[in-house]
BANURO-793217 format. One record per residue: residue number from 0; residue in three letters; y, z, x of N, C-alpha, C, CB in turn. Coordinates in steps of 0.1 Angstrom, whole numbers, plus 5000, padded with zeros to 4 digits. Glycine has a CB too. Example, Ala and Ser with C-alpha at 12.3 -4.5 7.8 and 13.67 -1.06 7.14 Angstrom:
# BANURO-793217
(0,ALA,(4943,5078,5132),(4955,5078,5123),(4967,5078,5132),(4955,5090,5113))
(1,SER,(4978,5071,5128),(4989,5071,5137),(5000,5079,5129),(4994,5057,5141))
# end
This chain:
# BANURO-793217
(0,UNK,(1410,3302,6038),(1409,3295,6026),(1400,3283,6028),(1423,3290,6021))
(1,UNK,(1391,3280,6019),(1382,3269,6020),(1390,3256,6019),(1371,3270,6009))
(2,UNK,(1384,3246,6025),(1390,3232,6025),(1393,3228,6011),(1382,3222,6032))
(3,UNK,(1384,3231,6002),(1385,3226,5988),(1390,3236,5978),(1371,3221,5984))
(4,UNK,(1397,3246,5983),(1404,3255,5974),(1418,3251,5971),(1404,3269,5980))
(5,UNK,(1422,3240,5977),(1436,3235,5975),(1435,3226,5962),(1441,3227,5987))
(6,UNK,(1447,3223,5956),(1447,3214,5944),(1441,3200,5947),(1461,3212,5939))
(7,UNK,(1443,3196,5960),(1438,3182,5963),(1423,3183,5964),(1443,3178,5977))
(8,UNK,(1417,3194,5970),(1403,3195,5970),(1396,3196,5957),(1399,3207,5979))
(9,UNK,(1403,3204,5948),(1397,3206,5934),(1398,3193,5927),(1405,3217,5927))
(10,UNK,(1409,3185,5929),(1410,3172,5922),(1399,3163,5927),(1423,3166,5924))
(11,UNK,(1397,3163,5940),(1386,3154,5946),(1373,3158,5940),(1386,3155,5961))
(12,UNK,(1370,3171,5939),(1357,3175,5934),(1355,3171,5919),(1355,3190,5935))
(13,UNK,(1366,3173,5911),(1366,3169,5897),(1364,3154,5895),(1378,3174,5890))
(14,UNK,(1371,3146,5903),(1369,3132,5902),(1355,3127,5905),(1380,3124,5910))
(15,UNK,(1350,3133,5916),(1336,3129,5920),(1326,3133,5910),(1333,3136,5933))
(16,UNK,(1329,3145,5904),(1319,3150,5893),(1320,3141,5881),(1322,3164,5890))
(17,UNK,(1332,3136,5878),(1334,3128,5866),(1328,3114,5867),(1348,3127,5862))
(18,UNK,(1328,3109,5880),(1323,3096,5882),(1308,3095,5884),(1330,3089,5893))
(19,UNK,(1303,3105,5891),(1289,3103,5896),(1279,3114,5892),(1289,3102,5911))
(20,UNK,(1284,3124,5886),(1274,3135,5882),(1263,3130,5873),(1282,3147,5876))
(21,UNK,(1251,3132,5876),(1240,3127,5868),(1239,3135,5855),(1227,3127,5875))
(22,UNK,(1235,3128,5844),(1233,3135,5832),(1220,3143,5832),(1233,3125,5820))
(23,UNK,(1221,3155,5826),(1209,3163,5825),(1199,3157,5815),(1213,3178,5822))
(24,UNK,(1187,3158,5818),(1176,3153,5809),(1165,3162,5809),(1172,3139,5813))
(25,UNK,(1156,3161,5799),(1145,3170,5798),(1134,3165,5807),(1139,3170,5783))
(26,UNK,(1128,3175,5815),(1117,3171,5824),(1108,3183,5825),(1123,3167,5838))
(27,UNK,(1095,3181,5824),(1086,3192,5824),(1085,3197,5838),(1072,3187,5820))
(28,UNK,(1086,3210,5840),(1085,3216,5854),(1071,3215,5859),(1090,3230,5854))
(29,UNK,(1069,3210,5871),(1056,3209,5877),(1058,3216,5891),(1051,3194,5879))
(30,UNK,(1051,3227,5893),(1053,3235,5905),(1049,3226,5918),(1044,3248,5905))
(31,UNK,(1059,3226,5927),(1057,3219,5940),(1057,3204,5939),(1044,3223,5945))
(32,UNK,(1059,3198,5927),(1059,3183,5926),(1069,3176,5935),(1061,3179,5911))
(33,UNK,(1081,3182,5935),(1092,3175,5942),(1089,3175,5957),(1105,3182,5940))
(34,UNK,(1081,3185,5962),(1078,3186,5976),(1066,3177,5980),(1075,3201,5980))
(35,UNK,(1057,3176,5970),(1044,3168,5973),(1046,3154,5971),(1033,3174,5965))
(36,UNK,(1054,3150,5961),(1055,3136,5957),(1059,3126,5968),(1065,3135,5946))
(37,UNK,(1068,3130,5977),(1071,3120,5988),(1060,3117,5997),(1083,3125,5996))
(38,UNK,(1050,3126,5998),(1038,3124,6007),(1026,3117,6000),(1034,3137,6013))
(39,UNK,(1028,3114,5987),(1017,3108,5980),(1013,3094,5985),(1020,3107,5965))
(40,UNK,(1023,3085,5986),(1020,3072,5991),(1015,3071,6005),(1033,3063,5990))
(41,UNK,(1021,3079,6015),(1014,3079,6028),(1000,3084,6028),(1023,3087,6037))
(42,UNK,(0997,3094,6020),(0983,3099,6020),(0974,3089,6014),(0983,3112,6012))
(43,UNK,(0978,3082,6004),(0969,3071,5998),(0967,3060,6008),(0976,3066,5985))
(44,UNK,(0977,3056,6015),(0976,3045,6025),(0966,3050,6036),(0990,3042,6032))
(45,UNK,(0967,3062,6041),(0958,3067,6052),(0944,3068,6047),(0963,3081,6057))
(46,UNK,(0942,3073,6034),(0929,3074,6029),(0923,3060,6027),(0929,3081,6015))
(47,UNK,(0930,3050,6022),(0925,3036,6021),(0922,3030,6034),(0935,3028,6013))
(48,UNK,(0930,3033,6044),(0928,3028,6058),(0915,3034,6063),(0940,3032,6067))
(49,UNK,(0913,3047,6062),(0901,3053,6067),(0889,3048,6060),(0902,3068,6066))
(50,UNK,(0890,3046,6046),(0879,3041,6039),(0875,3027,6043),(0882,3041,6024))
(51,UNK,(0885,3018,6045),(0883,3005,6050),(0876,3004,6063),(0895,2997,6050))
(52,UNK,(0880,3013,6072),(0873,3013,6086),(0859,3019,6085),(0882,3022,6095))
(53,UNK,(0857,3029,6076),(0844,3035,6075),(0834,3025,6069),(0844,3048,6067))
(54,UNK,(0838,3017,6060),(0830,3007,6053),(0828,2994,6061),(0835,3004,6039))
(55,UNK,(0835,2993,6072),(0834,2981,6080),(0843,2969,6075),(0821,2976,6080))
(56,UNK,(0852,2972,6066),(0861,2961,6061),(0872,2958,6071),(0867,2965,6048))
(57,UNK,(0875,2968,6080),(0885,2966,6090),(0879,2968,6103),(0897,2976,6088))
(58,UNK,(0880,2958,6112),(0873,2959,6125),(0881,2969,6134),(0873,2945,6132))
(59,UNK,(0873,2978,6141),(0880,2988,6150),(0887,2981,6162),(0869,2997,6155))
(60,UNK,(0883,2969,6165),(0890,2962,6176),(0904,2957,6172),(0882,2950,6181))
(61,UNK,(0905,2955,6159),(0918,2951,6154),(0927,2963,6150),(0916,2941,6142))
(62,UNK,(0921,2972,6142),(0928,2984,6138),(0919,2996,6138),(0934,2981,6123))
(63,UNK,(0922,3005,6147),(0913,3017,6148),(0915,3026,6135),(0916,3025,6160))
(64,UNK,(0905,3034,6132),(0906,3042,6121),(0916,3054,6123),(0892,3048,6117))
(65,UNK,(0921,3061,6113),(0929,3073,6115),(0922,3083,6123),(0933,3078,6102))
(66,UNK,(0908,3084,6122),(0901,3094,6130),(0902,3091,6145),(0887,3095,6125))
(67,UNK,(0901,3078,6148),(0902,3074,6162),(0916,3077,6167),(0899,3059,6164))
(68,UNK,(0926,3075,6159),(0940,3077,6163),(0942,3092,6165),(0950,3072,6152))
(69,UNK,(0936,3101,6156),(0937,3115,6158),(0930,3120,6171),(0930,3122,6146))
(70,UNK,(0919,3113,6175),(0912,3116,6187),(0921,3113,6199),(0899,3109,6189))
(71,UNK,(0928,3101,6198),(0937,3097,6209),(0949,3107,6210),(0942,3083,6206))
(72,UNK,(0954,3111,6198),(0965,3121,6198),(0961,3134,6205),(0969,3124,6183))
(73,UNK,(0948,3139,6202),(0944,3151,6209),(0942,3149,6224),(0930,3155,6203))
(74,UNK,(0936,3138,6228),(0933,3136,6242),(0946,3135,6250),(0925,3124,6244))
(75,UNK,(0956,3127,6245),(0969,3125,6252),(0977,3138,6252),(0977,3114,6246))
(76,UNK,(0976,3146,6241),(0983,3159,6241),(0977,3169,6251),(0983,3164,6227))
(77,UNK,(0964,3170,6251),(0958,3179,6261),(0961,3176,6275),(0942,3179,6258))
(78,UNK,(0961,3163,6278),(0964,3158,6292),(0979,3161,6295),(0961,3144,6294))
(79,UNK,(0988,3163,6285),(1002,3165,6288),(1010,3153,6288),(1003,3172,6301))
(80,UNK,(1004,3141,6288),(1011,3128,6288),(1020,3126,6276),(1002,3117,6290))
(81,UNK,(1014,3128,6264),(1021,3126,6252),(1034,3135,6250),(1012,3127,6240))
(82,UNK,(1033,3148,6252),(1045,3156,6251),(1056,3152,6261),(1041,3171,6253))
(83,UNK,(1052,3148,6273),(1062,3144,6282),(1069,3131,6278),(1056,3142,6296))
(84,UNK,(1061,3121,6273),(1066,3109,6269),(1075,3111,6256),(1055,3099,6265))
(85,UNK,(1072,3120,6247),(1080,3122,6235),(1093,3128,6240),(1072,3132,6226))
(86,UNK,(1093,3138,6249),(1105,3144,6254),(1115,3133,6260),(1103,3155,6263))
(87,UNK,(1109,3125,6268),(1116,3114,6275),(1123,3105,6265),(1108,3106,6285))
(88,UNK,(1115,3100,6255),(1120,3091,6245),(1130,3097,6236),(1109,3085,6237))
(89,UNK,(1128,3110,6232),(1138,3117,6224),(1151,3119,6231),(1132,3130,6219))
(90,UNK,(1150,3122,6244),(1162,3124,6252),(1170,3111,6253),(1158,3129,6266))
(91,UNK,(1163,3100,6255),(1170,3087,6255),(1177,3084,6242),(1161,3076,6259))
(92,UNK,(1169,3086,6231),(1175,3083,6218),(1187,3092,6215),(1164,3085,6207))
(93,UNK,(1186,3105,6218),(1197,3114,6215),(1209,3110,6223),(1193,3128,6217))
(94,UNK,(1207,3107,6236),(1219,3103,6244),(1226,3091,6239),(1214,3101,6259))
(95,UNK,(1218,3081,6235),(1224,3069,6230),(1231,3071,6217),(1213,3058,6227))
(96,UNK,(1225,3080,6208),(1232,3083,6196),(1245,3090,6198),(1223,3092,6187))
(97,UNK,(1246,3099,6207),(1258,3107,6210),(1269,3097,6216),(1255,3118,6220))
(98,UNK,(1265,3089,6225),(1275,3080,6232),(1280,3070,6222),(1269,3074,6244))
(99,UNK,(1270,3062,6217),(1274,3051,6207),(1280,3056,6194),(1262,3042,6205))
(100,UNK,(1274,3067,6189),(1279,3072,6177),(1293,3078,6178),(1270,3083,6171))
(101,UNK,(1296,3084,6189),(1310,3090,6191),(1320,3079,6192),(1310,3098,6204))
(102,UNK,(1316,3068,6200),(1326,3057,6201),(1328,3050,6188),(1321,3047,6211))
(103,UNK,(1317,3047,6180),(1319,3041,6167),(1327,3050,6158),(1305,3038,6162))
(104,UNK,(1324,3063,6158),(1331,3072,6149),(1346,3072,6152),(1326,3086,6150))
(105,UNK,(1350,3073,6164),(1364,3074,6168),(1371,3060,6165),(1365,3077,6183))
(106,UNK,(1364,3049,6168),(1370,3036,6164),(1372,3035,6149),(1362,3025,6170))
(107,UNK,(1362,3039,6142),(1363,3038,6127),(1374,3046,6122),(1350,3042,6121))
(108,UNK,(1376,3058,6127),(1387,3067,6122),(1400,3061,6126),(1386,3081,6128))
(109,UNK,(1401,3056,6139),(1414,3050,6143),(1418,3038,6135),(1413,3047,6158))
(110,UNK,(1408,3029,6133),(1411,3017,6126),(1413,3019,6111),(1400,3006,6128))
(111,UNK,(1407,3030,6106),(1409,3033,6092),(1422,3039,6088),(1398,3043,6088))
(112,UNK,(1428,3046,6098),(1441,3053,6095),(1453,3046,6101),(1441,3067,6100))
(113,UNK,(1450,3037,6111),(1461,3030,6118),(1460,3015,6116),(1461,3034,6133))
(114,UNK,(1470,3009,6111),(1471,2994,6109),(1471,2988,6123),(1482,2990,6100))
(115,UNK,(1479,2994,6132),(1481,2988,6145),(1467,2988,6153),(1491,2996,6153))
(116,UNK,(1460,2999,6152),(1447,3000,6159),(1437,2990,6153),(1441,3014,6157))
(117,UNK,(1438,2988,6140),(1429,2978,6133),(1432,2964,6138),(1430,2979,6118))
(118,UNK,(1445,2961,6139),(1448,2947,6143),(1445,2945,6158),(1463,2945,6142))
(119,UNK,(1445,2955,6166),(1442,2954,6180),(1427,2952,6183),(1447,2965,6188))
(120,UNK,(1418,2960,6176),(1404,2961,6180),(1394,2956,6170),(1401,2975,6183))
(121,UNK,(1397,2955,6157),(1387,2952,6147),(1381,2938,6148),(1393,2954,6133))
(122,UNK,(1390,2928,6151),(1384,2915,6153),(1375,2914,6164),(1396,2905,6154))
(123,UNK,(1379,2920,6175),(1370,2920,6187),(1357,2927,6184),(1377,2927,6199))
(124,UNK,(1357,2938,6177),(1345,2945,6174),(1336,2937,6165),(1348,2959,6167))
(125,UNK,(1342,2930,6155),(1334,2922,6146),(1327,2910,6153),(1343,2916,6135))
(126,UNK,(1334,2905,6163),(1328,2894,6171),(1316,2900,6180),(1338,2887,6181))
(127,UNK,(1318,2911,6186),(1307,2917,6193),(1296,2921,6185),(1313,2929,6201))
(128,UNK,(1298,2925,6172),(1288,2930,6163),(1278,2918,6160),(1294,2935,6150))
(129,UNK,(1283,2906,6160),(1275,2895,6156),(1265,2891,6167),(1283,2883,6152))
(130,UNK,(1267,2896,6179),(1258,2893,6190),(1246,2902,6189),(1265,2895,6204))
(131,UNK,(1234,2897,6188),(1222,2906,6188),(1221,2914,6201),(1209,2897,6185))
(132,UNK,(1222,2927,6199),(1222,2935,6212),(1208,2934,6219),(1225,2949,6208))
(133,UNK,(1197,2932,6212),(1185,2931,6219),(1184,2918,6227),(1173,2932,6209))
(134,UNK,(1191,2908,6224),(1192,2895,6231),(1198,2897,6245),(1199,2884,6224))
(135,UNK,(1205,2909,6247),(1212,2912,6259),(1203,2918,6270),(1224,2920,6257))
(136,UNK,(1190,2920,6266),(1181,2928,6275),(1180,2921,6289),(1167,2929,6269))
(137,UNK,(1178,2908,6290),(1178,2902,6304),(1190,2904,6312),(1175,2887,6303))
(138,UNK,(1202,2903,6305),(1214,2906,6312),(1216,2920,6316),(1226,2901,6303))
(139,UNK,(1212,2929,6307),(1213,2943,6309),(1204,2947,6321),(1210,2952,6297))
(140,UNK,(1193,2942,6322),(1184,2945,6333),(1190,2940,6346),(1170,2938,6332))
(141,UNK,(1197,2928,6346),(1204,2924,6358),(1215,2933,6362),(1209,2909,6356))
(142,UNK,(1222,2938,6352),(1233,2948,6354),(1229,2961,6359),(1241,2949,6342))
(143,UNK,(1219,2967,6352),(1215,2981,6355),(1201,2983,6360),(1217,2989,6342))
(144,UNK,(1193,2972,6361),(1179,2974,6365),(1171,2980,6353),(1178,2983,6377))
(145,UNK,(1160,2986,6357),(1151,2992,6346),(1153,3007,6345),(1137,2988,6349))
(146,UNK,(1164,3012,6351),(1166,3027,6350),(1171,3031,6337),(1176,3030,6361))
(147,UNK,(1175,3044,6336),(1179,3050,6324),(1192,3043,6319),(1181,3065,6325))
(148,UNK,(1200,3038,6328),(1213,3032,6323),(1212,3021,6313),(1221,3028,6335))
(149,UNK,(1201,3012,6316),(1199,3001,6307),(1195,3005,6293),(1189,2992,6313))
(150,UNK,(1187,3015,6292),(1183,3020,6279),(1194,3027,6271),(1171,3030,6280))
(151,UNK,(1202,3035,6279),(1214,3042,6273),(1224,3031,6268),(1220,3051,6283))
(152,UNK,(1226,3021,6276),(1236,3011,6271),(1231,3004,6259),(1238,3000,6283))
(153,UNK,(1218,2999,6258),(1213,2992,6247),(1213,3001,6234),(1199,2987,6250))
(154,UNK,(1208,3013,6236),(1208,3022,6224),(1222,3025,6219),(1200,3035,6228))
(155,UNK,(1231,3028,6228),(1245,3031,6224),(1251,3019,6217),(1253,3035,6236))
(156,UNK,(1248,3007,6222),(1254,2995,6216),(1248,2993,6202),(1251,2983,6224))
(157,UNK,(1235,2995,6200),(1229,2994,6187),(1234,3004,6177),(1214,2995,6188))
(158,UNK,(1237,3016,6181),(1242,3027,6172),(1256,3025,6169),(1239,3040,6179))
(159,UNK,(1264,3020,6178),(1279,3019,6176),(1283,3013,6163),(1285,3012,6188))
(160,UNK,(1278,3001,6160),(1284,2993,6150),(1281,2998,6136),(1279,2979,6151))
(161,UNK,(1269,3003,6133),(1267,3009,6119),(1276,3021,6117),(1252,3013,6118))
(162,UNK,(1278,3030,6127),(1286,3041,6125),(1301,3037,6124),(1285,3051,6138))
(163,UNK,(1305,3027,6132),(1319,3022,6131),(1322,3016,6117),(1321,3012,6141))
(164,UNK,(1313,3007,6112),(1316,3000,6099),(1317,3010,6088),(1305,2990,6097))
(165,UNK,(1307,3020,6087),(1307,3029,6076),(1318,3039,6077),(1293,3036,6075))
(166,UNK,(1322,3043,6089),(1333,3052,6090),(1346,3045,6086),(1334,3058,6105))
(167,UNK,(1348,3033,6091),(1360,3025,6087),(1360,3023,6072),(1360,3012,6094))
(168,UNK,(1349,3020,6066),(1348,3017,6052),(1351,3030,6044),(1334,3012,6048))
(169,UNK,(1346,3041,6048),(1348,3054,6041),(1362,3058,6042),(1340,3065,6047))
(170,UNK,(1369,3057,6053),(1383,3061,6054),(1392,3052,6045),(1388,3060,6069))
(171,UNK,(1389,3039,6046),(1397,3029,6038),(1395,3031,6023),(1394,3015,6043))
(172,UNK,(1384,3036,6019),(1382,3037,6004),(1384,3051,5998),(1368,3033,6002))
(173,UNK,(1391,3059,6005),(1395,3072,5999),(1405,3069,5988),(1401,3082,6010))
(174,UNK,(1404,3077,5978),(1413,3075,5966),(1427,3076,5970),(1409,3085,5955))
(175,UNK,(1435,3066,5968),(1449,3066,5972),(1457,3075,5964),(1455,3052,5971))
(176,UNK,(1453,3078,5951),(1460,3087,5943),(1460,3101,5949),(1455,3087,5929))
(177,UNK,(1448,3105,5955),(1447,3118,5961),(1456,3119,5973),(1432,3120,5966))
(178,UNK,(1457,3108,5981),(1466,3108,5993),(1481,3110,5988),(1464,3095,6001))
(179,UNK,(1485,3103,5978),(1498,3104,5973),(1501,3118,5968),(1501,3094,5962))
(180,UNK,(1491,3124,5961),(1492,3137,5956),(1494,3147,5968),(1480,3141,5948))
(181,UNK,(1486,3145,5978),(1488,3154,5990),(1502,3153,5996),(1478,3150,6001))
(182,UNK,(1507,3141,5996),(1521,3140,6001),(1531,3147,5992),(1525,3125,6003))
(183,UNK,(1529,3146,5979),(1537,3153,5970),(1537,3168,5972),(1533,3150,5955))
(184,UNK,(1525,3173,5976),(1524,3188,5978),(1529,3191,5992),(1509,3192,5977))
(185,UNK,(1534,3182,6000),(1540,3185,6012),(1531,3186,6024),(1548,3197,6011))
(186,UNK,(1519,3180,6023),(1509,3181,6034),(1514,3173,6046),(1495,3177,6029))
(187,UNK,(1511,3178,6058),(1514,3170,6070),(1503,3159,6071),(1515,3179,6082))
(188,UNK,(1505,3150,6080),(1495,3139,6082),(1482,3145,6087),(1500,3129,6093))
(189,UNK,(1482,3155,6096),(1470,3161,6100),(1463,3168,6089),(1472,3171,6112))
(190,UNK,(1470,3176,6081),(1464,3183,6070),(1459,3174,6060),(1474,3193,6064))
(191,UNK,(1466,3163,6057),(1462,3153,6048),(1449,3147,6052),(1472,3142,6046))
(192,UNK,(1447,3144,6065),(1435,3138,6070),(1424,3148,6069),(1437,3133,6085))
(193,UNK,(1426,3161,6073),(1416,3171,6073),(1411,3175,6060),(1420,3183,6081))
(194,UNK,(1420,3175,6050),(1416,3180,6037),(1413,3170,6026),(1426,3189,6032))
(195,UNK,(1417,3157,6029),(1416,3147,6019),(1408,3135,6024),(1429,3142,6013))
(196,UNK,(1413,3129,6035),(1408,3116,6040),(1394,3118,6046),(1417,3110,6050))
(197,UNK,(1392,3128,6055),(1379,3130,6061),(1369,3134,6052),(1381,3140,6073))
(198,UNK,(1371,3144,6043),(1361,3148,6033),(1357,3136,6024),(1365,3160,6025))
(199,UNK,(1367,3128,6020),(1364,3117,6011),(1356,3106,6018),(1377,3111,6006))
(200,UNK,(1357,3105,6031),(1350,3095,6039),(1336,3100,6043),(1358,3091,6051))
(201,UNK,(1333,3113,6042),(1320,3118,6047),(1308,3111,6041),(1320,3133,6045))
(202,UNK,(1307,3109,6028),(1295,3102,6023),(1292,3089,6030),(1296,3100,6008))
(203,UNK,(1302,3081,6032),(1300,3068,6039),(1296,3070,6053),(1312,3059,6038))
(204,UNK,(1302,3080,6060),(1299,3083,6074),(1285,3087,6076),(1308,3094,6079))
(205,UNK,(1279,3095,6066),(1265,3099,6067),(1256,3087,6064),(1262,3110,6058))
(206,UNK,(1260,3078,6056),(1252,3065,6054),(1251,3058,6067),(1258,3057,6043))
(207,UNK,(1262,3056,6074),(1262,3050,6087),(1254,3057,6097),(1276,3048,6092))
(208,UNK,(1254,3070,6097),(1246,3078,6106),(1231,3075,6104),(1249,3092,6105))
(209,UNK,(1227,3075,6091),(1213,3073,6088),(1208,3059,6091),(1210,3076,6073))
(210,UNK,(1217,3050,6089),(1213,3036,6092),(1213,3034,6107),(1224,3026,6086))
(211,UNK,(1222,3041,6115),(1222,3040,6129),(1209,3046,6135),(1234,3047,6135))
(212,UNK,(1204,3056,6129),(1191,3063,6134),(1180,3052,6134),(1187,3075,6125))
(213,UNK,(1179,3044,6124),(1168,3034,6124),(1171,3024,6135),(1168,3027,6110))
(214,UNK,(1183,3019,6137),(1186,3010,6148),(1183,3016,6161),(1201,3005,6147))
(215,UNK,(1186,3029,6162),(1184,3036,6175),(1169,3036,6179),(1188,3051,6174))
(216,UNK,(1160,3039,6170),(1146,3039,6173),(1141,3024,6176),(1137,3045,6162))
(217,UNK,(1146,3015,6168),(1142,3001,6170),(1146,2996,6184),(1149,2992,6160))
(218,UNK,(1158,2999,6188),(1163,2995,6201),(1155,3002,6212),(1178,2999,6203))
(219,UNK,(1152,3015,6210),(1144,3022,6220),(1130,3017,6222),(1144,3037,6217))
(220,UNK,(1124,3013,6211),(1110,3008,6212),(1110,2995,6220),(1105,3005,6198))
(221,UNK,(1119,2986,6218),(1120,2974,6225),(1123,2976,6240),(1130,2964,6219))
(222,UNK,(1133,2984,6242),(1137,2986,6256),(1127,2994,6264),(1150,2994,6256))
(223,UNK,(1120,3003,6258),(1109,3010,6266),(1097,3001,6268),(1105,3023,6258))
(224,UNK,(1094,2992,6259),(1083,2983,6261),(1085,2973,6272),(1080,2976,6247))
(225,UNK,(1098,2969,6274),(1100,2959,6284),(1104,2964,6297),(1112,2950,6279))
(226,UNK,(1112,2975,6298),(1116,2980,6311),(1117,2995,6310),(1130,2974,6314))
(227,UNK,(1105,3001,6314),(1105,3016,6314),(1093,3020,6323),(1104,3022,6300))
(228,UNK,(1094,3031,6329),(1083,3037,6337),(1078,3050,6330),(1088,3040,6351))
(229,UNK,(1084,3053,6319),(1079,3065,6311),(1084,3064,6297),(1085,3078,6318))
(230,UNK,(1079,3072,6288),(1083,3072,6274),(1072,3066,6265),(1095,3063,6272))
(231,UNK,(1074,3067,6252),(1063,3063,6243),(1061,3048,6244),(1067,3067,6229))
(232,UNK,(1072,3040,6245),(1070,3026,6247),(1063,3022,6259),(1084,3019,6247))
(233,UNK,(1065,3029,6270),(1057,3026,6282),(1043,3030,6280),(1063,3034,6294))
(234,UNK,(1040,3041,6273),(1026,3044,6270),(1019,3033,6262),(1025,3058,6263))
(235,UNK,(1026,3028,6252),(1020,3018,6244),(1018,3005,6251),(1029,3015,6232))
(236,UNK,(1027,3002,6260),(1026,2989,6268),(1014,2990,6278),(1039,2987,6276))
(237,UNK,(1012,3002,6284),(1000,3004,6293),(0987,3003,6285),(1001,3017,6300))
(238,UNK,(0987,3009,6273),(0975,3009,6264),(0972,2994,6260),(0977,3018,6252))
(239,UNK,(0982,2986,6258),(0980,2972,6254),(0973,2965,6265),(0993,2965,6251))
(240,UNK,(0977,2967,6277),(0970,2961,6289),(0955,2964,6290),(0977,2964,6302))
(241,UNK,(0952,2976,6286),(0938,2981,6287),(0931,2980,6273),(0937,2995,6292))
(242,UNK,(0937,2973,6263),(0931,2971,6250),(0927,2984,6243),(0918,2962,6252))
(243,UNK,(0936,2994,6245),(0934,3007,6239),(0942,3007,6226),(0938,3019,6248))
(244,UNK,(0937,3001,6215),(0944,2999,6203),(0947,3013,6196),(0937,2990,6193))
(245,UNK,(0939,3023,6198),(0941,3036,6192),(0954,3042,6198),(0929,3045,6194))
(246,UNK,(0956,3040,6211),(0969,3046,6217),(0981,3038,6212),(0967,3046,6232))
(247,UNK,(0979,3025,6211),(0990,3016,6206),(0995,3021,6192),(0987,3001,6206))
(248,UNK,(0985,3022,6183),(0988,3027,6170),(0993,3041,6170),(0975,3026,6161))
(249,UNK,(0988,3049,6179),(0994,3063,6180),(1009,3063,6183),(0986,3071,6190))
(250,UNK,(1012,3054,6193),(1026,3052,6196),(1035,3048,6184),(1028,3042,6208))
(251,UNK,(1030,3039,6176),(1037,3035,6164),(1039,3047,6154),(1030,3023,6157))
(252,UNK,(1028,3055,6153),(1028,3066,6144),(1039,3076,6149),(1014,3073,6143))
(253,UNK,(1039,3079,6162),(1048,3088,6168),(1063,3084,6166),(1046,3090,6183))
(254,UNK,(1065,3071,6167),(1079,3065,6164),(1082,3068,6150),(1079,3050,6168))
(255,UNK,(1073,3065,6141),(1076,3067,6127),(1079,3082,6123),(1064,3062,6118))
(256,UNK,(1071,3091,6129),(1073,3105,6127),(1086,3110,6132),(1061,3113,6133))
(257,UNK,(1090,3105,6144),(1103,3109,6150),(1114,3103,6142),(1104,3104,6165))
(258,UNK,(1113,3091,6137),(1123,3085,6129),(1125,3093,6116),(1120,3071,6126))
(259,UNK,(1113,3097,6110),(1114,3105,6097),(1120,3118,6100),(1100,3106,6091))
(260,UNK,(1117,3124,6111),(1123,3137,6114),(1138,3136,6116),(1116,3143,6127))
(261,UNK,(1142,3126,6123),(1157,3124,6125),(1164,3122,6112),(1159,3112,6134))
(262,UNK,(1157,3114,6103),(1164,3112,6090),(1164,3125,6081),(1156,3101,6082))
(263,UNK,(1154,3133,6082),(1154,3146,6075),(1165,3155,6080),(1140,3153,6077))
(264,UNK,(1167,3155,6093),(1178,3163,6099),(1192,3158,6094),(1177,3163,6114))
(265,UNK,(1193,3144,6094),(1206,3138,6090),(1208,3142,6075),(1206,3123,6092))
(266,UNK,(1198,3141,6067),(1200,3144,6052),(1203,3159,6050),(1187,3140,6045))
(267,UNK,(1197,3167,6058),(1200,3182,6057),(1215,3184,6061),(1191,3190,6067))
(268,UNK,(1219,3178,6072),(1234,3179,6075),(1243,3174,6065),(1236,3172,6089))
(269,UNK,(1238,3163,6059),(1246,3156,6048),(1248,3166,6036),(1240,3143,6043))
(270,UNK,(1237,3172,6032),(1237,3181,6020),(1246,3193,6024),(1223,3186,6016))
(271,UNK,(1245,3198,6036),(1253,3210,6040),(1268,3207,6041),(1248,3215,6053))
(272,UNK,(1271,3195,6046),(1285,3191,6048),(1291,3188,6034),(1287,3180,6057))
(273,UNK,(1283,3183,6025),(1288,3178,6012),(1284,3187,6001),(1284,3164,6009))
(274,UNK,(1281,3200,6003),(1277,3209,5993),(1287,3211,5982),(1273,3222,5999))
(275,UNK,(1300,3208,5985),(1311,3209,5975),(1310,3197,5965),(1324,3209,5982))
(276,UNK,(1303,3187,5968),(1302,3175,5960),(1290,3177,5950),(1299,3162,5968))
(277,UNK,(1293,3176,5937),(1282,3178,5927),(1270,3169,5929),(1287,3176,5913))
(278,UNK,(1272,3157,5935),(1261,3148,5937),(1250,3154,5946),(1265,3135,5942))
(279,UNK,(1255,3162,5956),(1246,3168,5966),(1242,3182,5963),(1253,3167,5979))
(280,UNK,(1245,3187,5951),(1241,3200,5947),(1228,3199,5939),(1251,3207,5939))
(281,UNK,(1219,3209,5942),(1206,3209,5935),(1208,3213,5921),(1196,3218,5943))
# end
């Protein structure tokens, strides 16, 4: 039986549909518009950038043209350096997301369902959250050196708090009437959590995940630029020393593409996990 074939699940779906379902409106069908429209602004920016460089409005010493960045992309890819750096950076980012995200998720669930757990840990977590984790870089280098442990620690710390806050918020804001209804139907605590609390908290959890992905790449960029012997940040730092602005811009573009790819994957998982919710149905 599906999770939402129960009376509680059907009530949750009906309430969500009643509150948030968008009203249908008339719209002329344009083939492929929804797929092409998100790329319109980036394409206009790149075209204006190339035009400004070609006309001499933008100095190549300050900002290389997109064509120069494309040449740098080709040369670093053919040499094998760029694919290796991308794999190293992606591995670091994924490891930090798994470690920090898992800790934040478990703490958010525990504090959301248990008053005792909240009283024991929430205040401490809120105090730690106010400390800028990037300001800990000198201390982290003293603790772990410039090895992989320092980058894993910083990335995990940056990811932890967005996931924790949104998971905690999602669990605490599940409709109490649905929970009471589940108790009336004789659901156990585990079944109540699995069929009512966790599905109701999923939208907020995915918001935390998407926000954490941005923090993850931001932390990785800084940590790799300061203390790394490989990765995209290390490549950009070396290029800066030799005034290779095309490679520096290429590194920024790669970070942007990886960040966008991670967000697309997160949104795809969100739509799949919440396909029962009318808001996420096409």
